[in-house]
N, C-alpha and C positions, 0 to 999 in steps of 0.2 A: 504493500500500500504506500502511496505517496506520503511523505512526512511533511507536516505543517507545524510551524512554530507560532505560538500565540504569546506575545510579549506584553504582560500586564495582567494581574490576577484580580482586577476589580470585577464589577458585575458583568459588564459586556464581554470582557476577555474570558472570564470563567464560563459564561453562557455559550459563547461560540465555540470554545474549546470542547465543552461537553457535547454540543450538538454535532460537531464534526468527527468526534471520536468513533462513531459507529461506522464511518466510511473511510477514515484516514488514520494514520499513525500521528498523534498529536502530542506535542510537548508544550506545556504551559509554564511560562517563566514568571516566578514571583520574586521580585527584587529582594525582599526581606527574607533571609533564611528561616527566621522563626515562623513567618507566615507559610512558607513552602512546607515546612515540617508539619504545621497544623493541618494544612490542606491534604497532605499525603496521609496523615494519620486518621483524621476524621472522615476523609473523602467527602467533605462538605466545605463550602465557603460560608462559614457562620456569620460573617459580617455582612456580606452582600447578597448571598443567595442561600439563606439558611434552610430552606425547604427542598433544596435540590441535591440529590445524591450524585456525586461525580463518578463517571464510569471507571471501572478498575483498569481499563486500557489506557486511560489518560495519564501520561507521564507528567510529573511536576518537579521542577528544579529551580534552585536559586542561581544557577550558573548560566549566564547568557550564552557563553560559547557552546555549552552542551545543548541548550535549547535550539539554537539555530544550526547545529551541525547536520549537514546533509538535507536541510529543509529545502523543498522545492518552492515553498511560499512562506513568507513571514507576515503575520498579521500584527500590526502595532496597535495595542489596546490601551495605550496611555492617554491621559487628557492632552489637549493641545499644548498645554504648558510644558509637558514633558517630551513632546515629539522631537524637538530640535536636538536635545541631548541624546535621546535614543538613537536617532539617525546617525549621529556622529560615532556611535559605538558599533555600527554595522558596516561591513564591507560595501564599497561603492556598487559592486555588482549584485548585491543581495536583492532579491525580488521582494519588495515591501509594499504592503497594502495597509493603510491606516484606517482605524474605525472611529477616530475622534472627529468632532464637528465643532467648528468655531473659528474665530480669529485669534491670533496670538496677542495677548495683552501687551500693550506698549508699542508694538510694531505694526499691528493691524494686518499682519500677513496671514494668508490662508495656509493650510497644512502643506500643500505641494511646494510652497515657497520656502519651507523650512528644511526640507530633506535634501540629501545629496545623492540618493540612489538613482541609478540610470533607468531601471525598470521599476516603476512605482505607480500607485493609484490609490483611490479612495473607495471604501465600501460604505454605502449610505442607503437610507430609506426607512420606512416605518417599521421599527423593530424594538420593542421593549425586551430587555435582557431576560427577565423572568419568564416570558412566554417562549423565547427562543430556547432557553435552557430546558423547558418542559417539553420541547419537541412539537410545539404548535406551529402551524403553517405561517410563513412570512415570505415576502418578496422584496428583494433588494436590488440596487444598482451598483455595479462596479465600474468606476470611471478611471480612464488613464489617457494621457495624451498619445500613448503608444497603442494603436488599435489592436495589434497582435497580442500584446501583453494583456489588454483588457479582456479579449476573447478567451485567452488561455486561463487567466486567473478566475474568470467568471465560471468557466466550464469546470474547473477544479473544485470550486466551492458549491456549485449547483448540485442539488440532489436531495433525496429524502423529502423533507417538508420545507426545504429552503430553496426557493426559486431565485436565481440570480441572473439579471439582465446585464448587458454591458453597454458602455457609452464612451465616446471620446471627449465628451464635454466635461472635463475635469473641473473647470472653473464654475460652471453652472451647478454641478452636483454639490461641490463644496459650499457654494454660496447659499444654496437652498438649505443645506444642513446646518449652516451657521446661523442664519437669520431666523429660522423657524423657532429657535430656542428663545429668542427675544420676544417673538410673537406669542409664544406659550406663556410667558410671564404676563403679557397683556391679557390673554384669555383667562388666566387665573385670577387676575385682579377683577376682571369683569364678573366672573362667577362668584368670587368672594364678596363682591358688593351686591350680589343678587340682582344683576341687571337682566337676567333671563336668556333664553336660548336664541331669541331674535338677535340680540346684541352680540352674542357669541358668533353666530353665523356671519353677521356683518363684519365683525372684527377679523375673522379668519379670511374672508373674501378680500377685504381691503389689505390685510396683511400679505396675502399672496401677491397682490398687485405691487406692493412695496418691494417684496423679494424679487419679483420679475424685473422691476425697473433697475434695481441696483445690480442684479445679475447681468442684465444686458449691458449696463455701463461698464462692467468689469470684463465683458467679453463672452458671457454665457449665451447659450442658444435658447430662444423663447420656449421651445417645446419641452425642454428639460424641467421647467418650473411647473409644468402641468402633469409631470410624471411622478414616479415613486419618491425621488429625492427632493421634489418640490411640494406639490399639493399633498401627496401621500403622507410624507413625514410631518408636514404642517398640521394636517387634520388630526393625526394620532397624538402629537405632542400637545396640541391645544385642547383635546377632549379627554384623553386617557387618564384614568385615575393613577396610573403608575408614573406619570410624567413628573420629573423632578422640577423642571422649570415652571410648569403650571402650579405646582405646590408652592413655589416661591411666591408667585403672584397671589395665590389664595391667602397665604399668611400675611403678606404685605397689606392686603385689603382689610385684614382683621386687626391691623395696627401693630403687628409683631415687628420688632427691629430686625433689619436685614441680617446683621451679624448673628443674632440668635437663631434666625431661620437656617442660616448656613451651618451653624454649629450642630443644630438638631438634625439637619438633613443627612450628614455623614457621607454624602456623595458630592461629586462636582456638578454644579449647575452651570453649564457653559454659557447660558444666556446672560448671566450676571456679569461675566467677564467680557462678553462680546458686545454688549449694548453700546458702550462708549466708542468702540472701534467701528461698529456699524454706522453710528451717527457721524463719526469723523470722515469715514469714506463717503457717506452720502453727501456731506457738504463739499468734500473735495471734488466729487463727480457731479455736483449740482443736481442731485436726485432728491425729490421730495419724499420724506419718510416720516409723516407725522406720528404714526403709532410708535415707531422706534424712538422717536424724539421724546414722546411722553414717557415711555418705559425708562429711558436713560435718566430723565428728570426725577422720576420716582426713586429709582435705585440710588441716585446721587443725593437724595434728601432735599431736592430743590422744589419738589411738588408732592403734595399728598395724593394718594390714589384717587380719591373722589374728585379732587381738583383737576387731575389729569384727564379724567373722563369728561368733565365739563368743558375743558379746553378743546377736546376732540369734537364734542357735539356742537360747539359754538362756531366751528369753522364755516366759512361762507360756502354756499352751494356751488358746485362746479360740474363740468362734464365728466362722466365716468370713463376712466381709462387706466 
């Protein structure tokens, strides 16, 4: 069986490693030796996926060199903040696909701008880790600027209950995955304030328009934003009970301080880190993104959630586009 390395033992890394283990030889890298030992002993990731039994066939190691040895594909399951450093530890010829979504804080760079690998791409789409780990069906998009690599990597991961499409629109797929997290915070605020399903539907629709505008300005293809990595991921993250970013919005609407929300969450909510970067890019590209602007203001403490909603509702009427 082909060997796949999954680098990062958080929720998503553990989930996809478990899901692929029935069809491939998989090695999961946990950077912390103590965590690797706990995972190996308990055959569970008690912190991130406590209800999921890890397959006996799944190898777990704290050694990066052992994890990637003879791997035909490497899946980087670190947050965006850790991708640059992870890439530096890998050979330039290593075939790398990252699972993270967002803009790097401070630089505003997309994941593909952080890596040095020649054959690389992004795996994105509507996919909660807990459902993937349980073997429930999902559909994803694997994007790479190298069409041949996109096809090969997608074919390797495709199978079982995981359907994987491929694309060459790496910028569009990454932009959809990054901005939808910001929109999910907005949806959580709307739901937390009890604004109803009509408001949520309107917010998702206008959020998709903002994603498409920014994505096009960055070089993405229009059709990408109406596919799995665009509309699909946006709908799931804005409506699903397992959405970390939506939960951030819900708690903000209830008046909980942001830092306490993040401390209690125990996971990375990429939308919190991406909001300012999205807004900066939007201004740089002269793209109007009022929803993202409102979310950034709430996260920065410059606007209360209720006031942000009123600001959006008070905007002048305009042509829909």
